[in-house]
Legacy VTK file of the C-alpha trace (Angstrom):
# vtk DataFile Version 3.0
C-alpha trace
ASCII
DATASET POLYDATA
POINTS 219 float
0.189 -0.016 0.084
1.291 3.053 -1.298
1.589 6.368 1.673
1.015 9.823 0.629
-0.090 13.063 2.673
-3.611 11.735 2.958
-6.033 9.250 2.467
-7.472 8.162 -0.781
-9.738 5.114 -1.567
-11.247 3.232 -4.427
-15.247 2.505 -5.019
-16.107 -0.991 -6.088
-19.149 -3.199 -6.398
-20.160 -6.414 -7.395
-23.153 -6.614 -10.312
-25.444 -9.189 -8.102
-24.457 -6.888 -4.698
-25.997 -3.307 -4.528
-23.600 -3.408 -1.184
-20.403 -0.918 -1.658
-16.645 -1.775 -0.677
-14.153 0.666 -0.138
-10.824 0.085 -0.703
-8.204 1.835 0.965
-5.305 2.787 -1.460
-3.281 4.841 0.200
-2.650 6.244 3.773
-1.221 9.044 5.010
3.024 9.001 5.626
2.352 10.220 9.278
0.475 6.552 9.860
2.384 4.513 7.682
5.667 5.624 9.666
4.117 5.530 13.013
3.432 1.952 11.951
6.871 1.195 10.731
8.447 2.569 14.256
6.053 0.167 16.069
7.338 -2.856 14.381
10.952 -1.730 14.675
10.580 -0.809 18.316
9.656 -4.162 20.082
11.325 -2.916 23.081
8.691 -0.292 23.555
5.849 -2.970 24.415
4.530 -3.160 28.070
3.628 -6.002 30.073
0.294 -5.848 31.626
0.212 -4.461 35.219
0.196 -6.727 38.053
-3.521 -7.529 39.667
-3.906 -5.465 42.307
-5.235 -6.563 45.911
-8.544 -5.122 46.644
-9.015 -2.474 48.801
-11.100 -3.596 51.777
-12.042 -0.637 54.341
-11.940 -1.553 57.743
-15.137 -1.302 60.007
-14.598 1.895 61.679
-13.166 3.521 58.767
-15.508 6.100 57.258
-16.591 5.712 53.602
-14.600 7.208 50.894
-15.563 10.475 48.855
-16.320 9.498 45.341
-15.803 12.380 42.741
-17.667 12.525 39.618
-15.187 11.868 36.803
-14.339 14.060 34.444
-13.252 12.133 31.434
-15.448 12.612 28.861
-17.350 9.720 26.869
-15.165 8.594 23.909
-18.268 7.771 21.875
-20.099 9.220 20.140
-17.312 10.933 17.406
-18.187 13.490 15.142
-17.108 11.911 11.475
-17.621 15.454 10.057
-14.522 16.859 12.045
-11.093 16.432 11.088
-8.514 14.962 13.266
-8.758 13.430 16.945
-8.176 14.878 19.930
-5.017 13.349 21.874
-7.062 11.801 24.483
-9.020 10.134 21.911
-6.154 9.094 19.768
-4.611 7.393 22.781
-8.123 5.461 23.683
-8.725 4.418 20.289
-5.719 2.048 20.181
-6.812 -1.649 19.245
-5.003 -2.905 16.192
-7.198 -3.433 13.249
-5.501 -6.602 11.232
-4.118 -6.456 7.408
-6.747 -6.928 5.113
-9.850 -6.764 7.332
-13.256 -5.933 5.928
-15.012 -3.561 8.001
-18.918 -3.528 7.884
-20.621 -0.383 8.277
-23.914 0.055 9.813
-26.349 1.857 10.735
-28.563 2.271 14.048
-30.858 -0.281 12.514
-28.153 -2.865 11.377
-28.864 -2.135 7.990
-25.226 -2.562 5.882
-24.284 0.981 4.115
-20.680 -0.248 2.589
-18.025 -2.450 3.501
-14.682 -0.825 3.996
-11.371 -2.801 3.362
-8.125 -1.798 5.264
-5.636 -3.188 2.372
-2.112 -4.925 3.510
-1.304 -2.211 6.368
-2.364 -2.618 9.945
-4.285 0.151 11.387
-5.445 1.397 15.015
-8.687 2.079 15.462
-8.068 5.941 15.873
-6.577 5.084 12.150
-9.670 3.948 10.752
-11.801 6.275 12.274
-9.443 9.381 10.735
-9.853 7.636 7.451
-13.504 8.007 8.273
-13.700 11.663 8.943
-11.451 11.907 5.752
-14.086 9.899 3.663
-17.107 11.719 5.195
-15.830 15.175 4.092
-14.030 14.463 0.759
-15.874 13.961 -2.715
-17.189 10.863 -3.703
-14.453 9.417 -6.356
-16.615 8.500 -9.638
-20.236 8.186 -10.350
-19.698 5.457 -12.649
-18.566 3.042 -9.617
-21.624 3.622 -7.848
-24.411 0.804 -8.188
-27.532 2.148 -9.412
-29.504 1.638 -5.951
-26.439 3.348 -4.124
-26.510 6.369 -6.929
-30.485 6.844 -6.191
-29.784 6.743 -2.745
-26.904 9.006 -2.676
-28.583 11.371 -4.994
-31.529 11.578 -2.548
-29.648 12.415 0.539
-27.156 15.214 -1.360
-30.259 17.013 -2.581
-32.433 16.870 0.734
-29.393 18.627 2.659
-27.829 20.844 -0.380
-29.836 24.282 -1.011
-29.357 26.613 -4.153
-27.823 24.706 -7.331
-27.579 21.116 -5.769
-29.412 19.422 -8.518
-27.023 20.922 -11.380
-24.032 19.865 -8.964
-25.669 16.615 -8.960
-25.801 16.878 -12.607
-21.977 17.861 -13.034
-20.766 15.277 -10.691
-22.749 12.005 -12.895
-21.451 13.802 -16.129
-18.002 13.468 -14.754
-16.858 17.180 -14.612
-15.329 18.701 -11.633
-16.833 17.691 -8.388
-16.642 21.165 -5.952
-19.672 21.005 -4.120
-20.884 17.678 -4.850
-21.779 14.617 -3.139
-19.362 13.520 -0.637
-19.032 10.479 1.739
-21.500 12.077 4.229
-23.953 11.048 1.066
-22.664 7.913 1.129
-23.439 7.217 4.680
-26.769 8.601 4.113
-26.047 10.922 6.907
-24.673 9.057 9.321
-22.213 11.174 10.379
-22.153 9.922 14.052
-19.342 6.938 15.231
-21.132 5.374 18.008
-18.960 1.813 18.044
-15.866 0.295 16.275
-14.890 -3.451 17.357
-15.090 -7.208 16.465
-17.868 -8.971 17.476
-18.161 -12.154 18.852
-17.855 -13.620 15.462
-14.261 -11.669 14.626
-16.280 -9.450 12.346
-15.076 -6.013 12.820
-18.178 -3.423 12.327
-18.694 0.495 12.916
-21.826 1.373 14.014
-22.980 4.984 13.065
-26.132 7.494 13.066
-27.361 10.454 12.087
-26.875 13.684 14.588
-30.210 13.568 16.461
-31.646 16.661 18.690
-30.970 16.017 22.296
-33.920 15.965 24.256
-34.675 16.254 28.153
-35.918 13.200 30.239
-38.613 13.897 32.885
LINES 1 220
219 0 1 2 3 4 5 6 7 8 9 10 11 12 13 14 15 16 17 18 19 20 21 22 23 24 25 26 27 28 29 30 31 32 33 34 35 36 37 38 39 40 41 42 43 44 45 46 47 48 49 50 51 52 53 54 55 56 57 58 59 60 61 62 63 64 65 66 67 68 69 70 71 72 73 74 75 76 77 78 79 80 81 82 83 84 85 86 87 88 89 90 91 92 93 94 95 96 97 98 99 100 101 102 103 104 105 106 107 108 109 110 111 112 113 114 115 116 117 118 119 120 121 122 123 124 125 126 127 128 129 130 131 132 133 134 135 136 137 138 139 140 141 142 143 144 145 146 147 148 149 150 151 152 153 154 155 156 157 158 159 160 161 162 163 164 165 166 167 168 169 170 171 172 173 174 175 176 177 178 179 180 181 182 183 184 185 186 187 188 189 190 191 192 193 194 195 196 197 198 199 200 201 202 203 204 205 206 207 208 209 210 211 212 213 214 215 216 217 218
């Protein structure tokens, strides 16, 4: 897999299957160098911490004071943002093996697309940054989309866009410059919040995304 200053991917689909497959073609040079350093520096590996004896209170000891945690929640992650905070980058440290297919699904467990990582081992932070890049970047080609995906992407793009959105879609369909046209956000049908990214019990990697929702107050 080549490395560059930014991500790139290829879109494909099987004639008998309307699901899209996004194959990562290049990774940012910083990601490739980080993975290379990790391979070349096994001394940085750490052993798991030694189990500690649980703390037991004495009968006459006052109960400890518990303070509320100020650590922010890891999820959801807004894929419309570019880049992760240092905290997120450190917590999203699980490794995704090379040549892994990740199933991207909405909140109803409907498969939106599949993504292939290629020969490079990625961390969950790396893949999250790829999702952010994909969501905010123009779609590669109209011809690579299946007819059903073309229609769903078109509906989502026209719904969220204003002004000359229909003309922008026509330019995208004709293969002319795609500035202002549909992006990966439309490929995910507006599901731009990442809620989960981990393997299931069968070892299948799943990324669950959902649309932003207006918070409501519980009474």
